[in-house]
C-alpha positions as CSV (number, residue, x, y, z in Angstrom):
1,M,2.7,15.7,-0.1
2,A,-1.0,15.3,0.4
3,W,-0.8,17.3,3.6
4,E,0.6,20.5,2.2
5,G,-1.6,23.5,3.0
6,K,-3.6,21.7,5.7
7,I,-4.2,23.6,8.9
8,V,-5.5,22.1,12.2
9,M,-7.1,24.2,14.9
10,L,-6.1,22.6,18.2
11,A,-8.2,23.6,21.1
12,D,-7.3,22.3,24.6
13,G,-7.3,23.8,28.1
14,S,-4.0,22.1,29.0
15,A,-0.8,23.9,27.8
16,T,1.1,20.5,28.1
17,L,-1.4,18.8,25.7
18,R,-1.4,21.7,23.3
19,Y,2.3,21.4,23.1
20,Y,2.3,17.6,22.7
21,Y,-0.4,17.5,20.0
22,G,0.9,20.6,18.4
23,I,4.4,19.1,17.9
24,L,2.9,15.8,16.8
25,L,0.7,17.4,14.2
26,K,3.6,19.5,12.9
27,R,5.6,16.3,12.5
28,L,2.8,14.9,10.5
29,A,3.3,18.0,8.2
30,F,0.3,20.1,9.3
31,S,0.3,23.8,10.1
32,V,-1.2,24.3,13.6
33,M,-3.3,27.0,15.2
34,V,-3.9,26.7,19.0
35,A,-6.5,27.9,21.5
36,E,-7.1,27.3,25.2
37,S,-10.9,27.8,25.0
38,T,-13.8,27.6,22.6
39,E,-14.1,31.4,22.7
40,E,-10.4,31.8,21.7
41,A,-10.8,29.2,19.0
42,L,-13.7,31.0,17.4
43,K,-11.8,34.3,17.6
44,V,-8.7,32.8,15.9
45,M,-10.8,31.2,13.2
46,Q,-12.2,34.6,12.2
47,D,-8.8,35.3,10.6
48,A,-7.8,31.9,9.3
49,V,-10.0,29.0,8.3
50,P,-8.6,25.6,9.4
51,S,-9.0,22.3,7.4
52,L,-10.0,20.5,10.6
53,I,-10.7,21.3,14.3
54,L,-9.2,19.0,17.0
55,I,-10.8,19.9,20.3
56,D,-10.6,18.7,24.0
57,G,-13.8,17.0,25.1
58,V,-13.7,18.9,28.4
59,L,-14.2,22.2,26.5
60,L,-17.2,20.7,24.8
61,Q,-18.8,19.4,28.0
62,T,-20.1,22.9,28.9
63,G,-21.5,24.8,25.9
64,G,-20.3,22.2,23.5
65,S,-23.4,22.3,21.4
66,D,-23.2,26.1,21.3
67,F,-19.6,25.9,19.9
68,I,-20.5,23.3,17.3
69,A,-23.6,25.4,16.3
70,K,-21.5,28.5,15.9
71,V,-19.0,26.5,13.7
72,K,-21.7,25.0,11.6
73,N,-23.5,28.4,11.2
74,R,-20.4,30.3,10.1
75,N,-20.2,30.2,6.3
76,T,-16.4,29.9,6.3
77,L,-16.5,27.0,8.9
78,D,-19.6,25.0,8.1
79,A,-17.7,22.3,6.2
80,V,-14.8,22.0,8.6
81,P,-14.8,18.6,10.3
82,V,-14.5,18.4,14.1
83,I,-12.7,15.6,16.0
84,V,-13.0,15.3,19.8
85,L,-10.1,14.3,22.1
86,A,-11.7,12.9,25.3
87,D,-10.1,12.1,28.6
88,R,-11.5,8.6,28.7
89,E,-13.9,6.3,26.8
90,D,-17.5,7.1,27.5
91,A,-20.3,5.7,25.3
92,A,-22.8,8.4,26.3
93,K,-20.4,11.2,25.6
94,R,-19.3,9.6,22.3
95,T,-23.0,9.4,21.2
96,A,-23.6,13.0,22.3
97,F,-20.6,14.5,20.6
98,L,-21.2,12.6,17.4
99,G,-24.8,13.7,17.6
100,M,-23.6,17.3,17.7
101,G,-21.9,16.8,14.3
102,C,-18.4,15.8,15.3
103,V,-16.8,13.2,12.9
104,D,-14.8,11.2,15.4
105,F,-14.3,10.6,19.1
106,L,-10.7,9.8,20.2
107,V,-9.3,9.1,23.7
108,K,-6.2,10.8,25.0
109,Q,-3.4,9.8,24.7
110,V,-4.4,8.6,21.2
111,E,-1.9,6.5,19.4
112,P,-0.3,8.5,16.5
113,G,-1.4,6.0,13.8
114,R,-5.0,6.2,15.1
115,L,-5.0,10.0,15.0
116,Y,-3.4,10.0,11.5
117,R,-6.1,7.7,10.2
118,S,-8.9,9.7,11.8
119,I,-7.7,12.9,10.2
120,Q,-7.1,11.2,6.9
121,A,-10.7,9.9,6.9
122,A,-12.0,13.4,7.7
123,L,-10.0,15.2,5.0
124,E,-9.0,13.0,2.1
125,P,-11.2,11.3,-0.5
126,K,-8.6,8.5,-0.7
127,P,-7.3,8.3,2.9
128,R,-3.7,7.1,3.5
129,E,-3.4,4.3,6.0
130,H,0.2,4.7,7.0
131,I,2.0,7.6,8.6
132,R,4.8,9.1,6.5
133,L,7.9,10.2,8.3
134,N,10.2,12.8,6.8
135,M,13.8,12.2,7.7
136,P,17.0,11.3,5.8
137,I,17.8,7.6,6.0
138,K,20.6,5.7,4.2
139,V,19.3,3.2,1.6
140,M,21.0,0.8,-0.8
141,L,19.3,0.2,-4.1
142,G,19.8,-2.7,-6.4
143,D,22.0,-5.8,-6.1
144,G,23.9,-5.6,-9.4
145,T,21.8,-8.4,-11.1
146,S,18.2,-7.2,-11.2
147,K,16.6,-5.1,-13.9
148,G,16.9,-2.2,-11.4
149,G,20.6,-2.0,-12.1
150,A,23.8,-1.8,-10.1
151,E,24.0,-1.2,-6.4
152,R,23.8,2.5,-5.5
153,T,23.8,4.1,-2.1
154,E,21.2,6.9,-1.8
155,Y,19.2,8.6,0.9
156,L,15.4,8.5,1.3
157,T,13.6,11.5,2.6
158,T,10.2,10.0,3.4
159,I,9.3,6.6,4.8
160,S,6.2,4.7,5.8
161,E,5.6,1.0,6.4
162,G,4.1,0.9,2.9
163,G,6.9,2.6,1.0
164,L,9.5,5.4,0.6
165,Y,10.7,8.3,-1.4
166,V,14.3,8.1,-2.5
167,R,16.2,11.2,-3.3
168,T,18.4,10.5,-6.3
169,L,19.6,12.1,-9.5
170,Y,19.1,8.7,-11.2
171,P,15.4,7.8,-10.7
172,R,14.3,4.5,-12.3
173,P,11.4,4.0,-14.7
174,K,7.9,3.5,-13.3
175,S,7.0,-0.1,-12.4
176,T,10.7,-1.0,-12.1
177,S,11.2,-3.4,-9.1
178,T,14.5,-3.4,-7.3
179,P,16.0,-4.8,-4.0
180,V,16.4,-2.2,-1.3
181,M,18.3,-2.2,2.0
182,L,17.3,0.3,4.7
183,F,19.5,1.1,7.7
184,L,17.3,1.9,10.7
185,K,19.1,2.2,14.0
186,H,20.6,-1.2,14.7
187,R,18.6,-3.1,12.1
188,T,19.2,-3.6,8.4
189,I,15.9,-4.1,6.5
190,K,15.9,-6.0,3.2
191,A,12.9,-5.7,0.9
192,T,11.8,-5.3,-2.7
193,A,10.2,-2.1,-3.9
194,S,8.5,-1.0,-7.1
195,V,8.7,2.5,-8.5
196,L,5.3,4.3,-8.5
197,Y,6.6,7.5,-10.0
198,S,9.8,9.2,-11.0
199,Q,10.8,12.9,-10.6
200,P,13.9,13.7,-12.7
201,L,15.8,16.9,-12.3
202,K,14.7,19.3,-15.0
203,G,14.2,22.9,-15.9
204,G,11.4,25.1,-14.5
205,V,10.2,24.9,-10.9
206,F,12.6,23.0,-8.8
207,R,11.4,19.7,-7.4
208,E,13.6,17.4,-5.4
209,P,14.7,14.7,-7.9
210,G,13.9,11.1,-6.9
211,M,11.3,8.4,-7.0
212,G,8.3,7.2,-4.9
213,M,8.4,3.5,-4.3
214,K,6.1,1.0,-2.6
215,F,7.2,-2.2,-0.9
216,V,6.1,-5.3,-2.8
217,E,8.1,-7.8,-0.7
218,I,8.9,-7.2,3.0
219,S,8.7,-9.4,6.0
220,Q,6.1,-8.8,8.6
221,E,8.8,-8.5,11.3
222,D,10.5,-5.7,9.3
223,R,7.2,-4.0,8.6
224,A,6.4,-4.1,12.4
225,F,9.9,-2.7,13.2
226,M,9.4,0.2,10.8
227,R,6.0,1.0,12.4
228,R,7.6,1.1,15.9
229,F,10.5,3.1,14.5
230,I,8.2,5.8,13.0
231,K,6.1,6.1,16.2
232,E,9.3,6.4,18.2
233,Q,10.6,9.2,16.0
234,L,7.3,11.0,16.2
235,T,6.9,10.8,20.0
236,S,10.1,9.8,21.8
237,D,10.9,13.3,23.1
238,L,7.3,14.3,23.9
239,V,5.7,13.9,27.3
240,T,2.2,14.7,28.4
241,G,3.0,15.0,32.1
């Protein structure tokens, strides 16, 4: 995954919000370091350099420019992007924080997709647009008539509204298109997907055999349902008080 090895420093004065965003970031496949103050954040980052800093706007209201200056002046941190989580939209504060060198200004409780895209834009040369959810989901491949071959029931391990990764011992060739049926909660989603890459089971370092696929035909209603399903899986058991 593109996220492997990425670490976020999460600094927030609220234990509840540190828990909420910490769990959410872990579900997005990040490692997370936490701090309740700018002083603690700087201390923690002496031992481990994060890929990105996500910080509460309240912590930056007093001494914020000093914190940003210390980050930018430390050789190990000078290239680390900083994103602010503010309590509410405020044009003056947005301008001030971006002027300090922060790369984005988000308002709590930021929608997971918006947070995902902001982090992607800060870290990746080719940002992903859609959240990828890691969970086993039953999928039916093929309809017995297409080039993709006979029907086969498998399990996907990763899904987004743009595509999926299917765990299988029988990955199909690149560019093969095949009907797929996903079983999400009470809904059956029918679509057509094309193979982007295949990972066969072979000797050497073990990699989960399967294939990455993108949706080439899917209804807007089913795509919207998947978007809601992914958000629900990420946040349904999390509360911010």
